[in-house]
MARKE-78877 format. One record per residue: x, y, z of N, C-alpha, C in turn. Coordinates in steps of 0.02 Angstrom, whole numbers, plus 50000, padded with zeros to 5 digits. Layout:
N
XYZXYZXYZ...
END
This chain:
208
497545901257191497475899057263496975893257269497225889457301496795883457312496175885057346495575882757341495015885257369495055882657439494805886757477494855885757557494465879357571493895879057553493355874757569493545867157549494115866857498494295860457475494825857857520495005861257574495495859557623495315858857693495695856157737495485855157806495695861357849495815866957817496055873057855495385874657902495435875757966494815876858005494545883457998493825883658001493515889857992492915890358044492805895958063492245896858107491575895858077491125892358103490455890158073490085898358074489685898258019489345904058001488595903758049488435897758059487795897358096487945893058160487795894958219487985891658276487325891058318487275884458336486675882158380486835883858449486405883358497486495883458571486955877358589486865872258561487285866258572487975867558552488145870358493488765871658468489065876158521488835882058535489055886458572489245883258648488825878858680488985875758732489555871458732489545866958687490115861658665490735865558665490815870458613491385872458597491755879358630491185882658657491485889458687491295890458756491095885758795490905886258867491795885758902491725888358954492435888958992492395884359047492895880259055493015875659108493265879359169493155875859218493335879159295494085880059296494515877459265495205878459260495285883159214495015884859155495035890359118494845896959150494245896759192494095902159221494505904759274494875900259303495355901759354495985905159325496185903059271496805905059232496595911559204496035912959183495775919359157495825925059209495585922859268495485927759321496235929859341496775925359330497395927259360497725931259303497575930159237497955932259175497715938959158497045941359169496815947259145496615951959197496635958559191496665963259244495955966759243495515965759195494905969959197494425965059160493775966559180493265963459132493325963159061493435968559036493465968458961494085964458933494685965058975495165960958953495105953658970494735951959019494535945459033494165941758983493595945558962493205944258903493675943158831494185947658815494515947958768494965941558770495275939658830495735933758832495265927458822494675928258850494305921558851494025920058776493875924558735493665924758682494245921658633494795924558639495425921858604495495914758617495505913958676495755906658699495185901858668494655902158674494075898058650494155897858577494195902658547494215902758459494815899258444495335901058478496115897358461496025889858471495715887558523495625880458534495215877058479494775881058441494325878858394494695878958321495075884458312495385885158247496135883658245496445884658298497225883358307497565888158276497185894758267497595901358249497095906258273497395912558275496985918458298496735922358243496075922558230495835926558181495645933558210495615939058163495465945058187494835945858223494905949558280494265949458327493655950758290493695955958251493035957758208492715952558168493045946858156492865941358121492515936558157492525937158224492245932158264491535933558276491125928658266490355929358264490135932458326489725936858335489465940158402489205934658445488895929758418488595924158465489105920558511489635920358480490195917858519490395921958579490515927758561490715933058619490125933558672489515933758638488955934358689488955927558737489015922558711488995915958751489655915658799490195918758784490675917958830490635924058875490435929558861490205934658911489765931758962489175929258935488735925858985489105921059032489525917259013489895912059048490365915759103490615920259083491035925059139490595928159183489955929159175489465932959218489465940559208489735942659151489725949659133489035952259096488925958459104488415961559071488515963159000488115965058959488165967258885488645972658878488675977558932489065982958916489805981158911490015975558930490715972858934490855969858863491335974058826491485971358760492175968158764492445964358713493105961158699493485966658666493815971058695494165976958654494855976858681495415978358643496055980658668496195986658650496345991458688496655997758677497425997958671497665992858696498385992558693498615986858660498995987258597499125981858552499635976658590500055979458629500435974758675500205970458719499565972758740499085967958780498865962658744498585964358679498345959858633498805954558618499495955558601499925950258579500215946958638500205950558699500345947158758499855941158779499205942358769498705937458783498815932158733499025933258676499085927858625499605923358649500175925858668500745922858682500645918758754500185921058793499965918358852499515911758839499065913058788498635906658763499075900858740499595903158700500005898058675500445894258726500635898458769501025894558839500445890758877499945893058888499415889658914499135882558891499135882958829498935876458789499475872558759500165875558769500775871658752500765871158672500685876758646500655876758567501275882158550501575879858505502205884158476501925889158421502195894158422502035899458370502285897558306501935898758248502185896958181502725901358159502615907558174503075912558138503615913858194504255915858166504855915658212505045909358236504875903558217505055897158238505315893058170505565886958181505735882558122505135879958088504495882558106503925878658081503875879857996504095885957971504055886857903504535882657865505145882557896505645878157865505305870257861504995868157914504745861557910504175860757855503775865857853503185866257805503415866057735504035869257726504235870457655504595863557637504855859157674505265853357669504665848557656504155848857697503695842857693503205845457635503155851757608502765852257548503155849257482503755849457491504195847357427504175839857425504185836857490504145829957499503345827057468502945830857487502205829357478502075830557394502485834657367502315835857289502645830457253502995825857278503305820557237502725815357234502255815357276501725810257266501065813657254500915819957262500285823957256500335829157208499875829457172499925835657122499275839457132499005839857188498505845657198498645849157255498585855857249498835859957307498395858957369497765857657361497355856657419497555850457465497765845057418498015838857459498685840657493499055844457471499705845957499499645851057557499195854957558498975859457616498685855657665498345849557651498005846057710498555842557744499075839657701499665836157739499985840857780500105847557761500445852957800500045853257871499405854057861498985856057913499085850357974498975843957946499025838557990499745838058024500225838557992500845838158018501045844558070500775850458052500935855858100500575854858160499985852258153499645851358213499855845258268500075840058226500395835158261501045837758299501355841858272501945844458310501855850458355501155852258366500895856758420501165863858395501025865758328501145871658301500535875558288500485881858304500005885558277499895886058202499325886258178499225886158104499445893358076499745894858020499925900657994499345903757959499305907857923498855911257881498755905957816498175906257796498045900957731498495902157678498625909057665499095910357603499755907957620499985906657674500675903957689500675897157667500215893157681500125886157662500065885557595499645889457557499485889957491500135890857456500525896057473501195896857438501625891757443501715888857503502165882957503501915877457468501315875857463501135871057411501325871657334501135878657322501295880557256501965879857234502405881857280503085882157269503325876257259503125871157294503365864457292503135861557219502495861857201502295859757141502645862257077502805869057086503225871957028503825868657021504145867657086504905864857085504855858057059504335854957074504195847157049504145847456970503685851456946503655852056881504275853956838504745857856869505365860056839505805854556839505745850256891506255844356887506055839956839505345837856831505095833956785505345836156710505215843256700505425846056637506115844656617506575846056667507215845056656507425838256642507095834456665507245826456656507035824656585506415826856563506225826156495506645828956441506905835356458507255839356416507915834856400508195830656440508795827656421508625821456383507985819356374507875813056338507375813656281506955818756280506465818956228506635823156164506295821956111506435826456046506295832656065506555837756021506425844956037505705846756030505325843755980504605845155978504295842856036504465837556067504115836056130504175840556192504865842756189504995847256249504645854356243504505856156177504075863056172503425861656186503165855656168502345854956198502325853856263502795850456302502745850056369502815856856406503295861456380503325867156407502725871756403502425870456341501685873956336501215871456388501195864256398500635862456440500805864156513501435864956531501575866956603501435874056612501605878356557501475885556573500695886156571500245883056539499535883656541499255880556605499555875656630499355872156693499485877956751500065881256749500365885456800499835892256793499655893556742499215899856740498545899156758498275891956751497635890056771497655890656844498175888056885498135887756954498225894656976498545899256956498635905756976498055910256971497655907356927496965911856907496425909356960496415904256996495945901357039495825906857093495195908257107494985913957150495135912157215495565917057260495635916857331495145917357375495085913457421494455914357474494735917657536495305917657547495625921057606496265923257593496575928157633497315930157617497655927757685
END
């Protein structure tokens, strides 16, 4: 798997200053009004607000337990709630309904259950014709999905699309060489390709 830090895949900062929190996670008047109409309780209002602001930053929904507490605390204060109010969901349907509401509010299309995967796979194969690094292909996919107003999928989905495209390109090149090269050169090329594929497969994944 291509190392996450080599790509443009968004991540939450591990250290957040007061300026960072104010700039990226404060709620506008319009957002406050929308949250007050979309959520039915303080806890759900906080959960909806946290998911909204984090989605705006990442373009995908991370697990709630991976969101730094500083972000939740800042948003809780912005809403005027005390520390006893927590961003928890007891009903999974409410959790996913909030995510759908956020996509609609931001006019973002869901990745899964749409044509986004087909688009990503096609673009990955096109990119593999001129790029030979997974991280570079992943960056192309990220840029195109954001340009088309799609939610970003799990990082592993982008990595798999890039890997499949590179393998397909190598197979096409190998088949082209087979028709033209001496048999000794064909075996040598096959050995090199298998070694390169094994090296890429053994790279340590940072996220799933």
